[in-house]
C-alpha positions in Angstrom: 0.0 0.0 0.0 1.4 3.4 -1.0 2.3 5.9 1.8 0.8 9.3 1.9 4.2 10.9 1.1 4.7 8.7 -1.9 1.2 9.4 -3.1 1.9 13.1 -2.9 5.1 12.8 -4.9 3.3 10.8 -7.5 0.5 13.3 -7.8 2.9 16.1 -8.3 4.8 14.1 -10.9 1.6 13.5 -12.8 0.8 17.2 -12.7 4.2 18.0 -13.9 3.3 16.3 -17.1 0.8 19.1 -17.8 3.6 21.6 -18.2 3.5 23.7 -21.4 5.4 21.8 -24.1 7.5 24.9 -24.9 8.5 25.8 -21.3 11.0 23.8 -19.3 11.3 23.8 -15.5 14.2 26.2 -15.8 12.3 28.6 -18.1 9.3 28.6 -15.7 11.5 29.4 -12.7 13.1 32.2 -14.7 9.7 33.7 -15.4 8.9 33.5 -11.7 12.2 35.1 -10.7 11.7 38.0 -13.2 8.2 38.6 -11.9 9.4 38.7 -8.3 12.1 41.2 -9.3 9.5 43.5 -10.8 7.3 43.2 -7.7 9.9 43.7 -5.1 11.6 46.5 -7.0 8.4 48.4 -7.2 7.5 47.8 -3.5 10.9 49.2 -2.4 10.6 52.2 -4.8 7.1 52.8 -3.4 8.5 53.0 0.1 11.3 55.3 -1.0 8.8 57.6 -2.7 6.6 57.8 0.4 9.7 58.8 2.4 10.4 61.6 0.0 13.6 60.1 -1.4 12.6 60.2 -5.0 11.7 63.4 -6.8 8.8 63.8 -9.2 6.0 61.4 -10.1 6.1 57.6 -9.6 3.9 55.3 -11.6 4.1 51.8 -10.3 3.6 48.5 -12.2 2.4 46.4 -9.3 -0.2 43.9 -10.5 0.8 43.8 -14.2 4.1 41.9 -14.0 3.1 38.9 -16.0 2.6 40.9 -19.1 6.0 42.5 -19.2 7.8 39.3 -18.3 5.8 37.1 -20.7 6.5 39.5 -23.6 10.1 40.3 -23.0 11.1 36.6 -22.4 11.1 36.3 -26.2 13.2 39.3 -26.9 16.9 39.7 -27.6 19.0 42.6 -26.6 19.0 43.7 -30.2 15.2 43.9 -30.2 13.8 47.2 -29.0 10.8 48.1 -26.8 9.0 51.3 -26.3 7.1 51.9 -23.1 4.8 54.1 -21.1 4.9 56.3 -18.1 4.4 53.1 -16.1 7.6 51.6 -17.4 9.8 50.3 -14.6 8.6 46.8 -15.1 9.2 46.9 -18.8 12.7 48.2 -18.3 13.6 45.4 -15.8 11.9 42.7 -17.9 14.0 43.9 -20.9 17.2 43.5 -18.8 18.0 46.9 -17.3 20.3 46.7 -14.3 18.2 47.4 -11.2 21.0 49.6 -9.8 20.9 52.1 -12.6 17.1 52.0 -12.7 16.7 52.8 -9.0 19.4 55.5 -9.3 17.4 57.1 -12.1 14.3 57.2 -10.0 16.3 59.0 -7.3 17.5 61.5 -10.0 21.1 60.5 -9.4 24.3 60.7 -11.5 24.6 57.0 -11.9 21.1 56.5 -13.1 20.5 55.1 -16.6 20.0 58.7 -17.9 22.1 60.5 -15.4 19.1 61.8 -13.6 17.8 63.6 -16.7 14.7 61.4 -17.3 13.4 59.8 -14.1 10.5 57.4 -13.9 8.8 58.3 -17.1 11.9 58.7 -19.3 14.1 55.7 -19.0 16.5 54.7 -21.9 19.1 52.0 -22.1 20.6 51.3 -25.5 22.6 48.3 -24.2 19.4 46.3 -23.6 17.2 47.7 -26.3 15.0 50.0 -24.2 14.0 52.8 -26.6 12.4 54.6 -23.7 9.5 54.9 -21.4 7.4 57.8 -22.3 5.4 60.5 -20.6 3.2 61.0 -23.7 0.3 58.6 -24.3 0.6 56.6 -27.5 3.9 58.3 -28.5 6.0 55.2 -28.5 3.8 53.0 -30.7 5.0 54.6 -34.0 8.6 54.4 -32.7 8.3 50.6 -32.4 6.9 50.4 -36.0 9.9 52.4 -37.2 12.3 50.2 -35.2 10.9 47.2 -37.1 11.3 48.9 -40.4 14.8 49.9 -39.5 15.8 46.3 -38.7 14.3 45.1 -42.0 16.1 47.8 -44.0 19.3 46.6 -42.5 18.7 43.0 -43.4 18.1 41.9 -39.8 15.3 40.0 -38.1 15.0 42.3 -35.1 11.6 43.5 -34.0 10.1 46.5 -32.3 7.6 46.0 -29.5 5.4 48.8 -28.1 3.8 48.7 -24.7 0.9 51.0 -24.2 -2.2 51.3 -22.1 -5.9 51.1 -22.9 -6.1 54.9 -22.9 -3.8 55.0 -25.9 -6.2 53.1 -28.1 -8.4 56.2 -28.3 -5.5 58.3 -29.5 -4.7 59.1 -33.1 -1.2 57.8 -32.6 -2.5 54.3 -32.0 -4.7 54.2 -35.1 -2.2 55.8 -37.4 0.5 53.5 -36.2 -1.6 50.3 -36.5 -2.6 51.2 -40.0 0.9 52.1 -41.1 2.4 49.0 -39.5 -0.2 46.8 -41.2 0.3 48.1 -44.7 4.1 48.0 -44.3 4.0 44.5 -42.7 6.3 46.0 -40.1 8.2 43.6 -37.9 6.5 44.8 -34.8 4.3 43.6 -31.9 1.9 46.1 -30.3 1.0 45.2 -26.7 -1.9 47.0 -25.1 -1.9 46.5 -21.3 -5.6 47.0 -20.7 -5.9 47.8 -17.0 -9.4 49.2 -17.5 -8.5 52.8 -16.6 -6.8 55.7 -18.4 -5.7 57.5 -15.3 -9.2 57.6 -13.8 -11.3 57.3 -16.9 -12.9 53.8 -17.3 -12.4 52.2 -20.7 -16.1 51.5 -21.0 -16.9 55.2 -20.8 -14.2 56.2 -23.4 -15.2 53.8 -26.3 -18.2 51.9 -27.4 -15.9 49.0 -28.3 -14.0 48.1 -25.2 -12.7 44.9 -26.8 -9.3 46.3 -27.9 -8.0 43.2 -29.7 -11.0 43.4 -32.1 -9.8 46.9 -33.3 -7.0 45.2 -35.1 -9.4 43.8 -37.7 -9.9 47.4 -39.0 -6.3 47.4 -40.1 -6.1 43.9 -41.4 -3.7 42.5 -38.8 -4.2 39.8 -36.1 -5.6 40.9 -32.8 -5.3 38.6 -29.8 -6.8 39.0 -26.3 -5.0 37.2 -23.4 -5.2 37.1 -19.7 -2.5 39.5 -18.8 -2.1 38.2 -15.3 -1.2 34.7 -16.6 2.5 34.8 -17.6 2.3 31.5 -19.4 -0.6 32.6 -21.5 1.2 35.9 -22.4 4.4 33.9 -23.2 2.5 31.7 -25.6 0.7 34.5 -27.4 3.9 36.4 -27.7 5.7 33.4 -29.1 3.3 33.3 -32.0 3.5 37.1 -32.5 7.3 37.2 -32.4 7.6 34.4 -34.9 5.2 36.1 -37.2 7.1 39.4 -37.0 10.5 37.9 -37.5 9.3 35.9 -40.5 8.2 39.1 -42.3 4.4 38.4 -41.9 3.7 41.7 -40.2 2.6 43.0 -36.8 0.2 41.6 -34.2 -1.9 43.5 -31.7 -2.0 41.8 -28.3 -4.5 42.9 -25.7 -3.3 41.8 -22.3 -6.2 42.2 -19.8 -4.6 43.1 -16.5 -4.9 45.5 -13.6 -2.9 47.8 -11.4 -3.7 47.3 -7.7 -2.1 50.6 -6.9 -3.1 54.2 -7.7 -2.4 55.8 -11.1 0.6 57.3 -9.4 1.8 57.5 -5.8 -0.6 59.8 -4.0 -3.5 58.8 -6.1 -6.1 57.0 -3.9 -6.4 53.3 -4.6 -10.1 53.3 -4.1 -12.9 55.7 -3.3 -12.8 57.9 -6.3 -13.1 55.9 -9.5 -12.7 52.3 -8.2 -14.4 50.3 -5.5 -12.6 48.2 -2.8 -14.5 45.1 -4.0 -13.1 45.5 -7.5 -9.5 45.9 -6.3 -9.9 42.9 -4.0 -11.2 40.8 -6.8 -8.2 41.6 -9.0 -5.8 41.2 -6.0 -7.1 37.6 -5.7 -5.8 37.1 -9.3 -2.4 38.5 -8.4 0.0 37.3 -11.1 2.9 36.6 -8.8 1.1 34.7 -6.1 -1.0 32.7 -8.5 2.0 31.7 -10.6 3.8 30.7 -7.4 0.9 28.4 -6.5 0.9 26.8 -10.0 4.7 26.1 -9.7 4.3 24.3 -6.3 0.8 22.8 -6.5 -0.2 22.5 -10.2 3.1 21.7 -11.9 5.0 20.4 -8.9 8.3 21.6 -10.2 9.5 23.6 -7.1 9.0 23.5 -3.4 8.1 26.5 -1.3 11.6 26.5 0.1 13.1 26.8 -3.4 10.9 29.7 -4.3 11.6 31.3 -0.9 15.2 31.2 -1.8 14.5 32.9 -5.1 12.6 35.6 -3.2 15.4 36.1 -0.8 18.0 36.4 -3.6 15.8 39.0 -5.3 15.3 40.9 -2.1 19.0 41.2 -1.8 19.3 42.5 -5.4 16.7 45.1 -4.8 18.2 46.2 -1.5 21.5 46.6 -3.2 19.9 48.8 -5.8 18.4 50.9 -3.1 21.7 51.5 -1.4 23.3 52.1 -4.8 20.8 54.8 -5.5 21.2 56.4 -2.1 24.9 56.4 -2.4 25.1 57.7 -6.0 26.1 61.4 -6.1 23.9 64.1 -7.4 24.5 65.1 -11.1 27.1 67.8 -11.6 25.1 71.0 -12.2 27.8 72.0 -14.8 26.6 69.1 -17.0 23.0 70.4 -17.1 23.3 71.8 -20.6 25.1 68.8 -22.2 23.6 66.6 -24.9 21.1 69.1 -26.3 22.7 69.0 -29.7 25.5 66.9 -31.1 29.0 68.3 -30.4 30.0 69.4 -32.9 26.7 70.2 -34.5 28.0 69.8 -38.0 29.1 66.6 -39.7 32.8 66.6 -40.5 32.2 66.9 -44.2 30.3 70.1 -43.8 33.2 71.8 -42.1 35.5 71.4 -45.0 35.1 74.6 -46.9 36.3 74.5 -50.5 35.8 76.4 -53.7 33.9 74.2 -56.2 35.9 73.4 -59.3 32.9 72.9 -61.6 29.2 73.8 -61.5 26.1 73.1 -63.4 22.8 75.0 -63.8 20.0 73.1 -62.0 16.6 73.7 -60.8 15.9 73.7 -57.0 14.1 70.4 -57.0 16.6 68.6 -59.3 19.5 69.8 -57.1 17.9 68.6 -53.8 16.8 65.3 -55.5 20.3 64.7 -56.7 21.6 65.3 -53.2 19.2 62.8 -51.7 20.0 60.3 -54.4 23.7 60.6 -53.7 23.1 60.0 -50.0 20.8 57.0 -50.6 23.5 55.4 -52.8 26.1 56.0 -50.1 23.9 54.8 -47.3 21.8 51.7 -48.3 19.8 52.0 -45.1 18.4 55.5 -45.8 14.6 55.5 -46.1 12.2 58.1 -47.4 8.6 58.3 -46.1 5.9 60.5 -47.5 2.5 60.8 -49.1 2.8 60.1 -52.8 6.5 60.5 -52.9 7.1 57.0 -54.3 6.2 56.1 -57.8 4.2 59.3 -58.3 7.3 61.4 -57.6 5.8 63.7 -55.0 3.3 66.6 -55.1 5.9 68.9 -56.4 7.7 66.3 -58.5 10.4 66.7 -55.8 11.1 62.9 -55.6 10.9 62.3 -59.4 12.9 59.2 -60.5 13.9 58.2 -57.0 11.4 55.4 -56.9 12.7 54.0 -60.2 16.2 53.8 -58.7 15.6 52.8 -55.1 12.3 51.0 -55.2 9.3 51.0 -52.9 11.0 49.4 -49.9 13.1 52.6 -49.5 10.9 55.2 -51.1 7.9 54.4 -48.9 4.5 55.8 -49.8 2.6 56.5 -46.7 -1.1 57.1 -45.8 -2.1 60.6 -44.7 -0.9 60.1 -41.2 1.8 62.6 -40.4 2.0 61.8 -36.7 2.3 58.1 -37.4 4.9 58.0 -40.1 7.0 60.8 -38.5 7.1 58.8 -35.3 8.1 55.8 -37.4 10.8 57.8 -39.0 12.1 58.8 -35.6 12.2 55.2 -34.5 14.0 54.1 -37.6 16.5 56.9 -37.5 17.4 56.3 -33.9 18.1 52.6 -34.5 20.2 52.6 -37.6 18.1 53.5 -40.6 18.2 57.3 -41.0 14.9 58.5 -42.5 13.4 61.5 -44.3 9.9 62.2 -43.3 8.2 64.3 -46.0 5.3 66.3 -44.7 4.5 68.2 -47.9 3.5 71.6 -46.5 4.9 73.4 -43.4 1.3 73.9 -42.2 1.1 70.1 -41.9 4.0 70.0 -39.4 1.6 70.6 -36.6 0.0 67.3 -37.2 3.3 65.7 -36.2 4.4 68.4 -33.7 4.4 66.2 -30.7 6.7 63.7 -32.3 9.1 66.4 -33.4 9.1 68.6 -30.3 8.6 66.0 -27.5 10.4 63.0 -29.0 13.0 63.6 -31.7 14.4 66.9 -30.3 14.6 65.6 -26.7 15.9 62.1 -27.3 19.6 62.9 -27.0 19.1 64.9 -23.9 16.6 62.6 -22.1 18.8 59.5 -22.8 21.9 61.4 -21.5 23.6 61.1 -24.9 23.0 57.4 -25.4 20.6 57.9 -28.3 19.8 60.4 -31.0 17.2 60.8 -33.7 18.9 62.0 -36.9 15.6 62.2 -38.8 15.2 64.8 -41.5 11.7 66.4 -41.7 11.2 67.9 -45.2 8.4 70.4 -46.1 7.5 73.0 -48.6 7.1 76.3 -46.9 6.0 79.9 -47.3 3.7 81.8 -49.6 3.2 80.9 -53.2 0.5 82.2 -55.6 -2.7 82.3 -53.4 -2.4 79.0 -51.7 -4.6 80.1 -48.9 -4.5 79.9 -45.1 -3.6 76.2 -44.8 -0.9 75.9 -47.4 1.1 79.1 -47.1 2.8 79.2 -43.7 6.4 78.8 -42.8 6.4 79.0 -38.9 10.2 78.8 -38.7 10.5 81.0 -35.6 8.3 78.6 -33.7 10.4 75.6 -34.6 13.7 77.4 -34.0 12.5 77.8 -30.4 12.9 74.1 -29.8 16.2 73.0 -28.2 17.7 70.0 -30.0 16.1 70.8 -33.4 18.1 72.2 -36.4 16.0 74.5 -38.7 17.1 75.2 -42.2 15.7 77.7 -44.8 17.9 77.9 -47.9 17.4 80.4 -50.7 19.4 78.8 -53.6 19.5 75.4 -55.3 23.1 75.0 -54.3 22.4 75.7 -50.6 19.3 73.6 -50.6 21.3 70.6 -51.8 24.2 71.3 -49.6 22.1 71.7 -46.5 20.1 68.5 -47.3 23.3 66.5 -47.6 24.6 67.9 -44.3 21.3 67.0 -42.7 21.6 63.5 -43.9 24.9 63.1 -42.2 24.2 65.1 -39.0 23.5 63.7 -35.6 20.4 65.7 -34.8 16.9 66.0 -36.1 16.7 68.6 -38.9 13.7 70.5 -40.2 14.3 71.4 -43.8 12.0 74.2 -44.8 12.1 74.6 -48.6 10.4 77.7 -50.0 7.8 76.6 -52.5 8.1 79.8 -54.4 11.7 78.9 -55.3 11.0 75.4 -56.5 11.0 76.5 -60.1 14.1 78.7 -59.7 17.5 77.7 -61.2 21.1 78.3 -60.2 24.6 77.2 -60.3 25.2 74.0 -58.2 28.6 72.5 -57.6 29.1 69.1 -59.2 30.2 66.3 -57.0 30.0 66.3 -53.2 28.7 69.5 -51.9 27.9 70.4 -48.2 26.7 73.6 -46.5 27.3 73.8 -42.8 24.6 74.7 -40.3 25.0 78.1 -38.6 27.0 79.8 -41.3 25.3 82.7 -43.1 26.2 83.7 -46.7 27.0 87.2 -47.9 24.7 87.3 -50.9 25.7 90.9 -51.8 28.4 93.1 -50.5 27.6 96.7 -49.4 28.7 99.6 -47.2 25.6 101.6 -46.2 23.1 99.2 -44.6 22.9 95.5 -43.8 19.8 93.6 -44.9 19.4 90.2 -43.3 16.9 87.6 -44.6 16.4 83.9 -45.4 14.5 81.8 -47.9 12.5 83.4 -50.7 12.9 86.9 -49.2 16.6 86.8 -49.9 15.6 87.3 -53.5 13.3 90.2 -52.7 16.1 91.7 -50.7 18.5 91.4 -53.6 16.0 93.1 -55.8 15.6 95.9 -53.3 19.4 96.2 -53.1 19.5 96.8 -56.8 16.9 99.5 -56.6 18.7 101.2 -53.7 22.0 101.1 -55.6 20.3 103.2 -58.3 19.9 105.8 -55.5 23.5 105.5 -54.5 22.8 103.3 -51.4 24.8 100.1 -51.3 23.1 97.4 -49.2 24.8 94.3 -48.0 22.5 91.3 -48.1 23.0 88.4 -45.8 21.3 85.0 -46.3 21.0 83.3 -42.9 20.5 79.9 -44.5 19.7 78.3 -41.1 17.5 79.8 -38.5 18.8 77.4 -35.8 21.7 77.7 -35.4 21.5 81.4 -36.1 24.7 83.0 -37.4 24.6 86.3 -35.5 28.4 86.6 -35.8 28.3 87.3 -39.5 25.5 89.8 -39.0 27.6 91.6 -36.3 30.6 91.7 -38.6 28.5 93.3 -41.3 26.9 95.8 -39.0 30.5 96.9 -37.9 30.9 97.9 -41.5 27.5 99.4 -42.4 26.3 100.6 -39.0 22.6 100.1 -40.0 20.5 96.9 -40.0 17.2 95.9 -41.5 15.9 92.3 -40.8 13.5 91.1 -43.5 11.7 87.9 -42.6 8.7 85.9 -44.0 7.7 84.9 -40.4 5.5 87.0 -38.3 7.1 89.8 -36.3 5.9 88.9 -32.9 8.7 86.9 -31.0 10.3 86.3 -34.3 13.6 86.3 -36.2 13.7 90.1 -36.4 13.5 90.4 -32.7 16.1 87.8 -32.1 18.6 89.3 -34.5 17.9 92.8 -33.3 18.5 91.9 -29.7 21.6 89.9 -30.6 23.0 93.1 -32.2 22.3 95.0 -28.9 24.4 92.4 -27.2 27.2 92.0 -29.8 27.4 95.2 -31.8 25.5 97.9 -29.9 28.4 100.5 -30.3 28.5 99.8 -34.0 24.8 100.8 -34.6 24.1 104.3 -35.7 20.4 103.9 -35.3 17.7 101.4 -34.2 17.3 98.1 -36.0 14.5 97.8 -38.4 12.2 94.8 -38.7 10.1 94.0 -41.7 7.8 91.0 -41.5 4.8 89.3 -43.1 1.7 90.8 -41.4 0.6 88.8 -38.4 -2.6 87.2 -39.9 -3.6 84.1 -41.8 -2.9 84.0 -45.5 -5.9 85.0 -47.5 -6.7 83.5 -51.0 -7.4 86.7 -52.9 -4.2 88.0 -54.5 -4.9 91.6 -53.6 -5.3 90.7 -49.9 -2.3 88.4 -49.9 -0.1 91.0 -51.5 -1.1 93.4 -48.7 0.3 91.2 -46.0 3.5 90.0 -47.8 6.9 91.6 -47.9 8.1 92.6 -51.4 11.1 94.5 -52.8 9.3 97.9 -52.7 8.5 97.5 -49.0 12.1 96.5 -48.4 13.4 99.6 -50.2 11.0 101.8 -48.0 12.2 100.0 -44.9 15.8 100.5 -45.7 15.2 104.2 -46.3 13.5 104.4 -42.9 16.4 102.8 -41.2 18.9 105.1 -42.8 16.7 108.1 -41.8 16.7 106.9 -38.2 13.0 106.0 -38.0 13.0 102.2 -38.3 9.8 100.4 -39.3 8.0 98.7 -36.5 6.1 95.4 -37.2 2.3 95.8 -36.8 2.0 93.0 -34.3 1.5 94.7 -31.0 -1.9 94.4 -29.4 -1.7 96.3 -26.2 -3.8 98.7 -24.2 -1.2 100.4 -22.0 -2.3 103.9 -20.8 -5.4 103.7 -23.0 -6.9 100.8 -21.0 -9.2 103.2 -19.0 -10.4 104.8 -22.2 -11.0 101.8 -24.4 -10.6 98.1 -24.5 -10.3 98.0 -28.3 -7.0 97.4 -30.0 -5.3 100.3 -31.7 -6.3 100.8 -35.4 -4.0 99.2 -37.9 -1.4 101.4 -39.6 -2.1 101.8 -43.3 0.3 99.9 -45.4 0.8 100.7 -49.1 -0.1 97.9 -51.4 2.9 97.1 -53.6 3.2 94.6 -56.5 3.4 91.0 -55.6 6.8 89.3 -55.0 8.0 88.1 -58.4 8.6 84.6 -57.2 5.1 84.1 -56.0 3.0 86.4 -58.3 0.9 85.1 -61.1 2.5 85.5 -64.5 0.8 88.0 -66.8 -2.4 86.8 -68.4 -2.6 86.2 -72.1 -3.2 89.3 -74.2 -6.9 90.0 -75.2 -8.1 88.3 -78.3 -8.8 91.7 -79.8 -5.2 92.6 -79.7 -3.7 89.5 -81.3 -6.7 88.1 -83.1 -8.7 84.9 -82.4 -9.5 83.1 -79.1 -6.1 82.6 -77.3 -4.7 79.2 -76.5 -2.6 79.5 -73.3 -0.4 77.4 -71.1 -2.9 76.6 -68.3 -2.3 77.5 -64.6 -1.9 74.3 -62.6 0.5 73.3 -59.8 1.4 76.1 -57.4 5.1 75.5 -57.9 5.2 75.1 -61.7 6.1 78.3 -63.5 6.7 77.2 -67.1 6.4 74.3 -69.6 8.0 73.2 -72.8 5.9 72.6 -75.9 6.2 68.9 -76.8 4.4 69.3 -80.1 1.4 70.5 -82.0 -1.2 67.8 -82.8 -2.9 70.1 -85.3 -1.6 72.3 -88.1 -2.4 76.0 -88.8 -5.6 76.2 -90.7 -7.1 73.0 -89.4 -10.6 73.0 -88.2 -10.9 72.0 -84.5 -13.8 71.4 -82.1 -14.1 73.0 -78.7 -12.2 70.9 -76.2 -10.2 69.0 -78.9 -6.5 68.4 -78.0 -4.4 70.6 -80.1 -1.0 70.6 -78.4 1.0 69.0 -75.5 3.2 70.8 -73.0 5.6 69.1 -70.6 6.2 70.6 -67.1 8.5 69.3 -64.4 5.6 67.1 -63.2 3.7 65.9 -66.2 2.7 66.2 -69.9 -0.3 68.6 -70.1 -2.8 68.3 -72.9 -3.9 71.7 -74.3 -7.5 72.0 -75.6 -9.0 74.2 -78.2 -11.0 76.9 -76.3 -13.7 77.2 -79.0 -14.6 75.6 -82.3 -13.0 77.2 -85.3 -9.8 77.4 -87.4 -6.4 76.9 -85.7 -4.0 79.7 -86.2 -1.7 81.3 -86.1 0.6 79.0 -84.0 2.7 81.5 -82.0 5.1 79.2 -80.1 6.8 76.2 -81.9 7.8 72.8 -80.6 10.5 73.1 -78.0 9.6 76.7 -76.9 9.5 77.3 -73.1 6.2 79.0 -72.2 5.5 80.7 -68.9 2.4 79.7 -66.9 -0.5 81.5 -68.5 1.5 82.4 -71.6 -0.1 82.5 -75.0 1.0 79.8 -77.5 -1.6 80.3 -80.3 -5.2 81.0 -81.1 -8.4 79.7 -82.7 -10.5 81.9 -85.0 -14.0 81.1 -84.0 -17.0 80.8 -86.3 -15.8 78.2 -88.8 -17.5 74.8 -88.5 -15.2 71.8 -87.8 
């Protein structure tokens, strides 16, 4: 007869046979040990916080350990994870040293980020932690970009994003899932559904609380799993990981779990938005205690003493981390400003200044395209993301022919989801595949502003120099031929205000190419603002390698009487104004800033020392803008050299209207610059009409002061409509003209006439073809009648709106 002890051993042995086939005893014990590490670490951090030892917020992961451990068990150090504000558990599960994690929570020098980031901003390149994140949903797109980066480099690494249920109502979630799906990105997207976004219940934030089902809208698998069951999570992640590494695309995992602590330390656990009964019910499903019971009772693979020994070992590890954090010194205050930009800010190639041996005449778009192509050939991992920038060649034909050479895997057409693909570009750029994010118009930058300002520009600093995001954000900027209020902005002063972001605004094809090439080798994120009004311009561009450094202005015209400082398309208006002033005997020196951040005030100061007068001409609005910055810099650097106050001439502070007459009134042109220069020379500098103050008039009236009358001058040449065709009465017949079309196309070449002079044509019949930089345009007969005369032959270059021939109406075709 079998004894009770023997019977017990046999029962445990029988249960051991129910172990998951994929998991050995060693693997299961390792899962337990990692979960205990997360739990004990958080408990000690919680106590330290309550004692006032840690600064700032503390968002604890207690209750959700099974999800992080089950997911990260499948990941290699070369895989990357992105995390949330509740990210200590993810960091530990991915392999971060508890010592440097605890020190970071204490804000100490030896923390993973040197005390710069703290609880919500943890980075560790050595283990593949892209970062915890204080912005909801921000890291999802980074993980998509990480996966795309790995694929571009021929590796099978994956990106994994952790996020909460609250993120699933954010645009970043939907844009990222859609983009990941269509790209078959090697990524796994893990939603930790703990039922509350801060204090907002999921059920009150969406009519579909089954998060896994949302994946179907994007054509990818969605799997719900008990997030408190580490084995279940491990098994689901095994499938998702294999799918991602095989190139079959992303998976959305919904891990249903629960935090048994407040949203952050200090937030009541119950009594406001949760009941004690609910918390108690989830506590009974605690992932650590229930898994411990399974190991001893269900699987019979470990005794209580063996697990107690693991607990004791982990307690010692965590206590060591606590003492390490307490003993770590405070960061040196002298290092506070380090790691904002790369040092040096310019790539080495850009610092080699040489005179080009040969040049060629090129259009702006061709020059920049050639620069990008050169860098894509040099760097096989360089990617280009944008809407219609692949086979179509871009809205402005600015990526023409790149798709044919580099293919769709590198010239990636994106959906209209600026936030999503810009975030992916950041993730890719930070992990080895530098990427251009093409946002088409400067106005659309604000759709991706959070990614640019809060993620890309801060990454180097927050990670204490471990990581950087050398992404290039490319946009068409500024006014061009009545594009209206949503397609005419430039906003460069706003972006130049952001530490860690380089802002370029070239004015010539050569500088546009040189700055783009510098940007594609720099270590920082670069915003490339390319004035749309200059896309059709041509200039001499050095052949071969050509770089322009950031922060070095160009003397566009030498002079002795006044310095005019500008950037972008207004450099050309300033040069026109300088020619008009020269006819009056006034020699103006024109400085092209080329970059807004860094801003070359040194070159301006040197010029002021020669001319003693300064006028700043800028397309941005006057309030808090480039004019104010340059003027104050001269007060600091060249005050004694100034013989009068600095003048500022800016676009009027208002949205861009459509009507040409209204738009001309707000824009700066050559005549306004001439008038402004005269004012500066007379000692009465122009003042931007941007102040809206009451001052001493407050008691009398609350209305703003009336606007100062501004003379309406002709439109700037680069953005004005070309002259309309001459009236039919003057030249005879109904005119056939080059049609107005794309905002940035100014001319076309006649490919050929399909009809001969004297032929009878019907109204709407195709009579000629004209090729622009973007397409071949069919020209229709405006009326029925006899064609002729033909005024522009095959091969002639015709301006937009220019007359090419006529039809004499009246004859029947």
